[in-house]
C-alpha positions, 0 to 999 in steps of 0.5 A: 364826014360831018361831026355830030359834036355840039360846040357849046358857045361861051357865055356872056361872063366868059367872053367878058373875062376872056377879053380882059386881064384879071384884077391886079393889085393897086399899084399906087397904094402898094407903092406908097406902102413899100416907100413908107416901110423902106424909109421906116427901116432906114430911119429905125436903123438911123434913130436907133443904132446909138441906143442899141449899141450902148444898151444891147451891144449890137447897133443893128438889133432894132433894124434886124427885129423890124425887118423880120416883122416887115417880111412876116407883114408882107406875108400876111398882107398877101394871105389877108389879100387872098382871103374872101370879103365874106369871111371877114364879115362873118368873123367880125363878132369872133375877133371882137371877142377874141380881141377883148380877151386879149385886153383882159389877159394883159392886165392879168399879173404874170401875164402881161408885160409891165414897161414904165408903169403900162401893162400893154404886151403879152410875151408869146415865145421871143416876141411881144404882142401888143393887143391894143394894136390889134383891137383898133383893126378888129373894131373896124372889121366888127363895125363895118359888118355891124353897120351892114347888118343893121343898115335899115335901122341905123336912123334909130338911136339904139340900134345906129349909135348906142350899141356901137357906143357901148362896145367902145366904151367897154373897149375904152376901159380896158384900154385905160386900165393899161393905160393906153389913151392914145389907143382909145382916141384912135378908136373913138375917132375912127368909129366916129368917122365910120358912123358918120359916113354910114349915114346916121342921123346928125344929131345922133352923131353930134350927141356922140361927139359931145359926149366923147369930148366931155369924156375926154376932158373929165379923164384928163382932169381926174388923171394927174399925168395926163393933165401934166401932159396937157399943160406941157403942150400948151407951154412946154418951154415953162418946164423944159426938163419935166413935163415939156421935155419930149415936146421941147426936144421934138421941136429942137429936132425940127428946128435943126432939120430946116430945109433939107435936114442935117443929113442921114445919121447925123440927128443929134436929138436921137443921142439920148435927148429925144425919148422913144426916138425909134418909136413914137418920136421917129418923125421928128428924127426924120424931120431933123435928118431929112428937113422939110422935104422929108416931112412933106415926103411922108405927109404926101405918101400918107395922103396917097395911101388914105385917098386910095382907100376911100377910092376903093370903098367908092368903087366897092360901094358902086358894084354893091359890096357894101361891107367891103366899102365900110371896111375900106372907109374904117381902115383909111380912117384908122391908118390916116387918123393914127398917122395925123395924131403921131405927126401932130404930136411930133410937131407940137399941134396935139398933146403927147400920146404914145402912138406909133406911126404907121409903117415908120415906127419900130414895133412888131405889132404895129407893123403886122396890124398895118400890113393886115389892114393894107391886105384888107384894102387890097382884098376889097379892091380885088373882089370889086374889080372881080365883081365889075369885070365878071372875073370868077 
């Protein structure tokens, strides 16, 4: 008996998909992130145990809070990775407006939380949200979309540089009211890097760089506490108990660490000598306890992370996903620059600024933002491989 049923042959896309495995997450990228997070949990516990025991009565207080943030961050990273790239491209302007609204809200008395003279946090139930951490990533999402929408007009000064500069200045003015100069520096440098990689005219780029340098110099000179930080950075030993105190204590930590460190948990500088030992200066405690070896491991891990971000960007551009390419570049610059600035401050190579070290420093907002940033990289990588392999 002859069958009259017509068997439909698979098309080229189906045959190509059937013969290959579906795209998987970047193992190198995930491995680096998990290694940094694991080291961060250990160092947060080590650097905060004495402080937490004395002030809270529970030596593991900061460890548990950081662990909860890491768990939530992993969930947000997975959710972000599974979202379509086009959703983030379309949401960029709305996210920017929402982020700026949070920066305004944090300055309203009664809404924002003031600690040590800085209003940087919003209380949301049992957690504190730091909008300045979110706005860094939000701006990367927005700027990447702007460059794609205005791709043909980037050689025009108004469309290519001026409008983005106005956005950055508006955000910077809000950040300076907190004040949070460190976040402003990271945002400015990240956007500058994205401008350069997007292909704006070199002299346009030069004008922005010169203007930014002059602006930072003016902001430093008109604020006495910022000027004191610069003076303390240039010669911290001239006033080791006041303006140079943080840097001197950090340098002592690096000196004590030598090649292989004094041993995990054996830091002396974390015992009320080094301020913010589990946040801004956790890298110095790492250097003291794990030595040069630990410092090099952290630097190599961040180097691999940033390298993978730019490789993902190049792959996305090759298959025509321009927004994904610009987004991956921005995320790589953001994480890399913040890590470089934080490590530079800890080592005395840069003036003191209040910046966390991504994935290592204690802080829920920083951890969540960093995980979402990695989720964006994995999202771009997933869609890039799917596009290249013909997987639906």
